[in-house]
N, C-alpha and C positions, 0 to 999 in steps of 0.2 A: 546518345547512341545511335549511331546509323542503324536504319532497319535490315533486319535478317533476311536472308533470300530465301523464297518458299521451298519446302525440301521436296523432293521427288517421291514419288511411292516408294522406291528399292530404298533411299534415305531412310525414310520414314519408318520401314520394315527393320532396317537394319539397326536403327536408333533403338526401337522399341525391344529387339533381341539382347542386343547388348546392354541398356539399362537392365534389363530384366535379370541377366547373370550378375551385374554390379551389385544388385539388390540379395542375391541368394547368400545364404549362411556361409559357402564356403566358393573361394575362387576357380574352382575347376572348370566350370564352363565359361566364364570369362577370359581365362588363360587360353582356352582352345581357341573361341573366337578371335580373338586377337593374335594366336598365333597363324591362325588361318587368314590373316590380313585384315581384318575389320579394325575400321578407323577411330581410332583411341578419341578424338575429338569430333564424334558425330553428335547430333543434338535431336533431341525429342521436340516437341509443339512447345512443350515449355520454356524451350530454350536448355534445358537440361543436358550435361553431358554425363559420361558413366562416372565421372568423379562426383560429381555434383549425387548421384544415387548411391555410390557406395558409402559418401561421406553422411549422408541423410538418414541410413540405415545402420549406420557404426560399424561396417565393415572394414574393419583394419587392413586387412591382408589385402583386400581388393583396391583400397587405395594405395598402399605401399607398390602393388603391383602396376597400377593405371601411372603413377608417379613415374616409376622407373622406365615405362615406356612413353613418357613425354606427355602426359596428360597436363594441361594447363590450368596449376592451382587460383590462377586470378579470373578462370572465364566466366562470364555472367550470365544469370538464366534470362526470361523476360521477366523477371521482377528485380533486375540488378544484385542477383544475391550469388555469390561466390561457392565454392566447395566449403569454405571455411563459415560462411555464416550456417551452412547444412550441417555442419559438425554439431554447432551449437542448436540445433531445431530438434529437443527432446523433451520428453516429460519431466517433470520434479521430481518424480520419485522413481527414478532410474538405480537400478542396482548397482552394486560396485563396479560390476564386471561391464555393465555399460560404460559407467563412467570412465573407468580404464581406458576403455576401447575409444570412447569420444576424446578424452585427452591427448591419447596417442596420436589420432588421426589430425588434431588439431596442430599438435606440435609438427609432424610430419609436414604439413601443408605449410606450415609458417616455415619450417627447413627450406622447403622448395621454391619458396617465394612467395607466397601467399601474401597480400598485403594486409597488415593488419589493423589500417586503419581504414579501408572499405567500409563504407556505413551500411550499404544493402538495402534491402526496402523498407525496413523499421527503424534505420537510424542506428543501428547496434555495431559496435565495432566488436574486434575480437575480444578485446579487455572486457566491455561490458557483456559479451555472451559468456566468456569465462567466469566472472563474477558471479553470474547468474547462475552458470550450469549446476545441477542436481542441489539447489538448494543452498550453493555456495561452498559446496564440498571439495570441487575443483582448485584445491589451494597450490597444488605444485603447478599447476598450468598457468595459473594466475601469477604465480612466481617467476614463470619460465616469460610470456609475455610481456611481464614489467619489465623484465632484463633486454629486450626489447627497443625498449624506450616508444614505446606507444601514446597519441594522443589522448592527455587526462583531462580534458576538457569536452570530449565528447559526449553528446545527448540522443538520447532516440526521439521519434516521433512524440512521444507522449513527454516530452521533456524529462525522463529521468538520466541524468549526468552518471558521468560514470563515481563520483561521488556517492549519490545517492544510492547507486546499486551497491556499490561497495560497502556502504554503511549499512545496508539492508541486511544483507549476507554476513557483516561482521569480518570483511578483508581487511585486518586495519593497515596491513602493508600498503595497500593500496591507498586508502584512505590519507595515509605518510606521504606517498609520492606525492597524491592530486595537491595536496594543501602544500607541501612544499614548491611545487611548481605552480604556487599560485593559481590553482584550480578555483573558480566561482566558488566559494564556500556557501554562499546564502543563494544559490540558484534555486529558482521553484520549478517543480516538477507541473503536471498539468493541472494539479487540483490545490497547486499552490503551496505544496508542502516543501519545506527545505531539508536538506542532509541532517541538521540537526534534532528536527522534527521527527524523522525517521529514527533516528539514534535513539532519543527518550523513550519513542512510542514502542521498540523493541528492545529495549533494557541495557542497550550498548553502552556502558559506563565508561572504558575507556576512550570509546571514540567520542562520547560528549565532553571529556573532558579536552580531547584533542581537537575538535571541532570549535569549541569556545575559546582555546589557547592559539587558533588560527583566525581569529576576529568574528567567528559564526556570533549574529545577532538572535540572544534568547527571546526575542520578542515578535518576530516574525509571525501572523498568523498565517493559517491557509484558509482556502474560500470558504470555509465552513467555520473559521474565526478559532480555529483549534491550533496553542500554542504549544511548545514544546511540555513547558509545565503543566499545560491541561493534558497532555499524553502522560505523564509522567504521573500524576495523578489519578488517569482515569486505571493506567496497567497496575497501582500500587507501589511502583518505583520511589521508595521515600529517601534512599542515597542520592538518585539523581535529582529528584527535586531540591534536594538541599543544594545541590552542587550549582541548578539553574539559578535558584533564588539567591545565592551566594556571587554568582555572576551578571547579579540584575534583573533575573527577569520579574517582569510586575504582577503582583498578585490578582488585580482586580480585574483583569480581561477577560469579558465574556465571550462565550462562543454563539453561533446563530442561535442554540436553544437557550441564550441570555443566560447560561450556567459559568459560573469562575472556576477555576481550578478546586477552590475549596468545596464549591456543592458537588461538582464530579468526584470528588473523593468522597464526602459524605452518602452521594447516591451510589457508588461502588463500595461502600462501608470500611472505607481503608482508614482505620480509627487513627493510625500514627503518622498518615499523613493528615490530616483534619488535624491533629493536634500541634503538627510541626507549624502549618499554615496559620494558626490562629496565633502561635506564638511568636510569630515574625508578623502578626499584624493585618491577618486576612480579616475582612469583614464577614459576619455570618449573613447577612441579606436574607434569602430565603432557603438558607440550605437545609435548616430544618423540614420544609418541604419537600426536597430529596428525598430524604430517609424513607417514606413510607414506599416509595414506588419501588422498593428493593423487593418488595412480597418473598422475602426468604420462606424458604420452606424448610431448614434446616431445624425447625423446633425450638431447643432453649438455646441452641449457639446463635440461632438468627437473633433471639429477640433481645440475648444479652449484648451483642454487636449494636443492635441499634440502640438502646439503653445508653450504653456507654457514649455514643458519638452526639445522642441527644441532650446529653448532661454535659458535653465537652461544649456543644453549640451555645447551650443556655449560659455557663459559665466564661464564653468568652462573648458573650453581648448578645445573643440571637433574643428575639422578640417573641413568646409564645403565641401572640396576636397577630403576628405580621400575615399580612393579605399578597399572596401571589397575583400576577396579573388578572386572575380571572376570578380575584377577590375571595380564594378560599384560603384560611387558618390552616397551621400546621395540625392539629387536630382534626379537622374536615379531611385534610389527605390521609391520615392514619385510619380514619373509620371506613374508607373509600374502599371498596372490590370485595373480594370475598373473607367473609370472618375467620377463615383458617389462617389469615396471615395477619392478623390482628396482633401487635405487639403491644400488650395489656402494662408490663411493665415499663414502658416507654413511654403509653399513654399517661400513666399514673404519675410519671415524673413531669411530663407537659403539665396536669393539673395541678400539680402541686406548686409549678413555678408560676401559675396565673392563668393558664389557658383559659380562656371563656368555655363554659358548657352549655352557654347557651344557644351558641350555632346549630346549624341544624346538618343532619347526613340522613341517609336512608337506613331505616331497619332492614329486619330480613324480608319483607313484604312490599322493597322498594318504595315503602312511604318516606315521605320528610318528616323527621321527629329533631326534638332537640337532643345534644349527645346526654344530657341531665337526664332525659326521660329515657332514653335509649339505657344508659345504664342501670335506671332504675326499674327496668322491664326484666323478664326471663332472657338468660342468654340464648343466642340463636343456636340451634341444633349444630352448625358447624363449629363452634366456637371451639379452639382445642383447651381453652384454660377458663372452665365454667366457674371455678373457685374464683380465681384471679378476677374473673369480671363480677363475681358479687362482692369481691373484697373493693374494687373500684366504687361499686354503686354505694356501697356503704361508705366508703371514702367522704362521697358528696353530703351522705346525709348528716355526718360528723359538725 
């Protein structure tokens, strides 16, 4: 881009006044200045024109006035952003009125000749911006831009492609158009996430199916080792987990915390996914160790959930005495932390399944004692189920 000429004080003053008027809620002052001969293309120190300012502030009437008087819809500021980029420069939680105005401004700019594939300072084209605008609510604008045959392979500076952003905000029409145009279906963002990973994480069932039908790989992991199946297990989307496994998703891929999808589902207490994965052959490994870290605070409901998952894992072949990388057994995990969060029913299931009660845990005074000794003592003051604690102790004496 050629260097811009330094502006005279008079030009700078003119630009400041004109841009201030362009940002105003009504176009009255702007019209008055333009009628008096103000230069519609004058720029401030950032290279902004009045059209940049009006688009940025979502002033539809001012944008229409400026375009009518010949303002350049492709003028680039010092950051190489056009007025169209500024039209998408909105907070995520804009109201319906502002959304309508910004969508109308974008359409007016495009109809006036704005380049829909200009990438600007962040690499974001008009279609990218429209997909992202107002958390994906600008569906009519997206359809309008699609009708103009935009570049469907564009990606921003963080490597979020059109497919990524369309998947995140559930723009099925864009995903269909992009996959039909052979857009890179396995493209990775800067964290290594593919569109399929985002679709699984956000629960986009139809998009998961569409991406898989377009040859998306269900086993590509992000930099953190997160696969689409891991995302479905984390979020509790059983239907998506089934689709992914049927498409060839591997059950035993571990993330950077060394957790498999089964262990993640156990940690998040998604019992239906735990059962499904076990039925499909997932190995329990250290899934029992994941459950105590829930620290559920919802009383009987939480305890019941833990107990059911513990039983499912044991039925699926989990070893009640398996040690994690730190050398701890599931029982030691269950007695770790605040006594208010102990799930005594789940502990009883483990003990009945043969979990060793000779392993050491800390009592309410922080001193190491065996589980057997702990259960043979008085229940800690914070224990919510003193009777259950006593029953456990009695069970050991049988």
